[in-house]
N, C-alpha and C positions, 0 to 999 in steps of 0.2 A: 796750616795755612788760614789767614785770617779771610773768611768767605764776605763777599760786599753785602750790602745790606738786601741788594735785588736778590741774589742768590739765598741769603738766608730767609727770606721773604718767601720766596717760592718753595722752599725746602719746607719751610712752616705750612703753606698751603696744600702742598703733596700730602703731608704728613696728616692734616686735617681731613683731606677726603678719604684717606685710609682709613682713618678712625670711621667715619661717617658710614662708609661702605662697611663696615665689620659690624657696626650697631644694627643697620638695616637687615645685614644677614641672622644677627641675634635675633632680633625681633621677629622674622619670619620663621626661625627656628621653633621663637618660644610660640608663635602661633600653630605651626605644625602639631609642636606637641600637645598644646590645648587641645586640637581637633583630633588627635590621635586617641587623647584621653577619653575625649566625648563621646568618640567610636567605640569604644572600648566597654564605656559603660552601658551604651545602648546595647551592646552584643550581650555583655553579662547580667544584664538586666537589673542593674542597681541603682 
């Protein structure tokens, strides 16, 4: 079935939002990893 332009556009927007949410999660995870690494360095005194 061929989706209307409106449907295709809505799907595209939803996909874009999912990607944006995934990118936010990824950057948050990276920040946490950086903090954990810094804390580890402080603990081990290196």
